[in-house]
C-alpha positions as CSV (number, residue, x, y, z in Angstrom):
1,M,-0.3,0.1,0.2
2,H,2.9,2.2,1.0
3,A,4.4,1.8,-2.7
4,H,1.2,2.8,-4.2
5,L,0.2,5.7,-2.3
6,E,4.4,7.1,-3.4
7,K,3.2,6.7,-7.1
8,L,-0.1,8.2,-6.1
9,R,1.6,11.5,-4.4
10,I,4.3,11.4,-7.4
11,A,1.1,11.5,-9.9
12,L,-0.5,14.6,-8.3
13,E,2.6,16.4,-7.5
14,I,3.5,16.0,-11.7
15,R,0.1,16.8,-12.4
16,R,-0.1,19.9,-9.9
17,D,3.2,21.2,-11.1
18,Q,1.7,21.0,-14.9
19,T,-1.2,22.7,-14.2
20,I,0.8,25.5,-12.6
21,A,3.3,25.8,-15.1
22,L,0.2,26.0,-18.0
23,L,-1.2,28.8,-15.9
24,N,2.1,30.4,-15.7
25,K,2.0,30.6,-19.1
26,H,-1.4,30.9,-20.1
27,A,-3.9,32.6,-17.7
28,P,-4.8,36.1,-18.3
29,K,-3.5,39.4,-16.1
30,G,-5.6,39.9,-13.0
31,V,-6.0,35.9,-12.7
32,T,-4.1,34.5,-9.6
33,W,-3.8,31.0,-7.6
34,I,-2.6,29.7,-4.9
35,E,0.0,26.8,-4.8
36,P,-1.3,23.7,-3.1
37,K,1.1,21.5,-1.2
38,G,-0.9,18.6,-1.9
39,G,-4.3,17.5,-2.9
40,L,-6.2,17.3,-6.2
41,N,-7.4,21.1,-6.9
42,I,-6.2,24.7,-7.8
43,W,-7.7,27.6,-6.0
44,V,-8.0,30.0,-8.8
45,S,-8.9,33.7,-8.5
46,L,-10.0,36.1,-11.0
47,P,-9.9,39.9,-10.2
48,S,-13.1,40.9,-7.7
49,N,-15.6,41.7,-10.1
50,G,-15.5,38.4,-12.0
51,N,-18.4,35.9,-11.5
52,T,-17.6,32.5,-11.7
53,D,-20.9,30.9,-11.8
54,E,-21.1,33.2,-15.3
55,L,-17.5,31.8,-16.3
56,L,-18.8,28.6,-15.7
57,W,-21.8,28.8,-17.8
58,K,-19.7,29.4,-20.4
59,A,-17.0,27.3,-20.0
60,Q,-20.2,24.6,-20.1
61,Q,-21.0,25.9,-23.8
62,A,-17.4,25.0,-24.1
63,Q,-17.6,21.6,-22.8
64,M,-15.9,22.5,-19.8
65,T,-16.6,22.5,-16.0
66,F,-14.7,23.9,-12.6
67,L,-15.9,24.2,-9.3
68,P,-17.4,27.8,-8.7
69,S,-16.6,29.9,-5.5
70,S,-20.3,30.2,-4.8
71,A,-20.6,26.1,-4.5
72,C,-17.9,26.4,-1.5
73,Y,-19.2,29.4,0.6
74,P,-22.7,28.3,2.4
75,G,-23.1,32.0,4.0
76,E,-21.9,35.1,1.9
77,P,-20.7,33.3,-1.4
78,Q,-17.4,35.0,-2.9
79,Y,-17.9,34.5,-6.6
80,H,-14.8,35.2,-8.5
81,H,-12.9,32.0,-7.2
82,L,-13.0,28.7,-8.9
83,S,-11.4,25.3,-8.6
84,I,-9.8,23.4,-11.1
85,S,-9.6,19.9,-10.4
86,Y,-6.0,18.5,-12.1
87,S,-6.2,14.5,-10.3
88,F,-8.6,13.2,-13.5
89,P,-7.7,14.5,-16.4
90,E,-5.2,12.7,-18.6
91,P,-1.4,15.0,-19.1
92,H,-2.4,15.6,-22.5
93,D,-6.5,16.5,-21.7
94,L,-5.3,18.5,-19.0
95,T,-3.3,20.6,-21.2
96,Q,-5.8,21.1,-23.5
97,G,-8.4,22.3,-20.9
98,I,-6.2,24.5,-19.0
99,I,-5.1,26.5,-22.2
100,K,-9.2,26.3,-23.6
101,L,-10.1,27.7,-19.6
102,C,-7.2,30.1,-19.7
103,Q,-8.7,31.3,-23.2
104,L,-12.3,31.5,-21.6
105,M,-10.8,33.8,-18.9
106,E,-9.1,36.0,-21.0
107,S,-12.6,36.1,-23.2
108,Y,-15.0,36.6,-20.1
109,L,-12.5,39.4,-18.5
110,Q,-11.8,41.4,-21.9
111,D,-15.8,41.8,-21.6
112,M,-16.5,42.4,-18.0
113,P,-16.5,46.2,-17.1
114,P,-13.5,47.9,-15.6
115,V,-13.5,47.8,-11.7
116,R,-14.3,50.9,-10.4
């Protein structure tokens, strides 16, 4: 069991690093993320006037999905964060998905009114 867990830990670390490298290369200006020490997801933040519920609708039209932050805040939801899971997709699909998501975020942010 220890050997299996070690392989799993290494595989997830590789996928996390791949996702972060892709975000570094393709994420639009104003988008930030928290680099996790472990786990299966990366928490991404749009500028404060972004709404990931709106972005999710656009992503679903493009055959993509993520967890919007409104699902994570039971009391007073925040709407400008999202969670990306990097644990399931194959490396090629993960690459294509992150690039496509970054392009979608870029388009969404360009269409938003400026923060006042």
